[in-house]
N, C-alpha and C positions, 0 to 999 in steps of 0.2 A: 451584316453580320455579320459571316463570321471576325470580320478584325475587330469589329465592336465588341461582340464576345470572348475574341482572346483579350483583348485593352483587361477587361472585367478581371478577367483572367488573375490575367497579371496586379491587380490590387489600384485598379482605375490608370491602366495608360493611357493615354491621348492617343487617340486613333484621326486619322487624317482619312475621309472618303470622299468619293466625287461629287456624291449628292450635298454636300455641303461643302464642297469649296469650288475653283476654275482651277483650269487645266496650269493658270501660271501658278495660285497657289501652292497647287503639289507639286509645281515644277521647282520652284523657290524652295516648299519642306524639305524635298526628296537631297535637294546639294544643298542641304544643310547637316541632313543628318550625318551621325560619326558614322554610322555600320547601316546597314540596309541590308536586312532578309525579306525575301519576295519571290511570290514565283510570277509576280506581271512582267513581262518582258521592256513595256513604256517604262516598266520602277526603273531598269536597269538604265537602260540606253539612256533617260533622261539626269542622270545617277552620276553617268560614266563623268561629265565632264567639268565634274568638280572633283571627281578622285575620289571618291565615296568608293570606302572597300563592301562589296557586294557577295550575301552567298542567292543562290538563287537555288530557288525548290522545282522544280519544271514538269507540266501538266504534257509536254509536248518540247522538238527536237531544238526551238526560238533559242530559251536562254540557253540550253545545254551547247547549244551551236554558237554563240556568243563567247560563251565562257573559254568554249573550246579554243577558240579562234583565239581568245587573247594568251590560251597556256595556261587557263586559271581551271581546267577541268575539275579539279579534285575540290572546287568549289561549287559545284549544281551537286544538288539532291536529287532525286526526283519523291514524288507526291506519295509514293506506293512503295517505296523500299522500305526494307525492316528497318527495327530502331530508328527511325526516323531523328525522334527526339533525340535521343545519344548521337547522332552523327554529325545533329545540329548543333548541342551545345558543344560536342569539340571543335566545328568548326570555328562558333563561333569565340572560343576563345582562340585560335590561332589567329584569326581576326584581329584579338586587340592584342594581340603578343606582335603581330608582324603586319599591320593596315596599311601602315604612312605606304610601306613598301607596296600591297595588294593597289592601293586608290591608285600610285603615280604606274602602276602599269595602267588601270583602267585608263585613266587620261590622255596615254601614251597612246593606249587603240583609238580615243577618237580620233586623233589626227589620223592616221592610218586611214578608217570608216571616208572623211575627210576628202584625202589623196585619192583615195576608189571614188567618192561617187565625180569628183571630178575629173578623173577617168574614166571612168561613164560615157561622162559628158560627150566629151571629146571621141569615144566610140561609137556613141548614137550618131554622132554628127556624120561623124564619116558613113555610117551605114546607111541615115539619110540623102545625104551628098551618091553616094552608090547607084540608090535606088531610081531618083531623083537627080540626075544633072544639071539640071535647070538653078537647084535650090543654092540660095545663094546663105551663106556662109556672113557671118557676123568678123566685124575685122576686129578681129580679137587673138592673142599671142597663144599658139597651141601650147597651153602650159595649165595643168590639171586646173590650179587656181583661178584661171580664170572662166576657168565654165564652174563655178560654185557662184549664189547668191551673193549677194553682203552676207556676211559674220559676223553674229556679236561681236563685241568687245573679248567675251571670258572667254569665245571658239577661237576668237585671234589669240589671243596669252595661251590658248593650249596649243596651237599650232608653234607658236613664237617655242614654246619650251621643250618640243617633244623631240 
């Protein structure tokens, strides 16, 4: 309801809400955005592989941590901060001026997250073998990318460009 009310206040701006679209449709829409302003963690995560420049409006630590980890803490606002509208306007102006660099930074962060997930797979397997020495490891190289599931062509491209 909040998104739909905001869309009306913005002169009938289109809204895309989960009760009207599938998850796949929403991810596709997010990845085509020119700029993202969202308080939803998964909207940020799903838009990152496409290099969408994003501003977080944080209700908890997840978006703040995600943007801080990327070195872009200045793009995170809190829902209860004074003059939120003015800060959001200033951040939007900055994104329009430097959005391509911000988006490229987000894409590179995805590659780092994929690498860490693969390294966590190695660490998990090592811990299982430590606790259960009879556990048979799968025959695969001890490389982080061997511990990831098959990646989409889009994610493969993100890794190649990183």
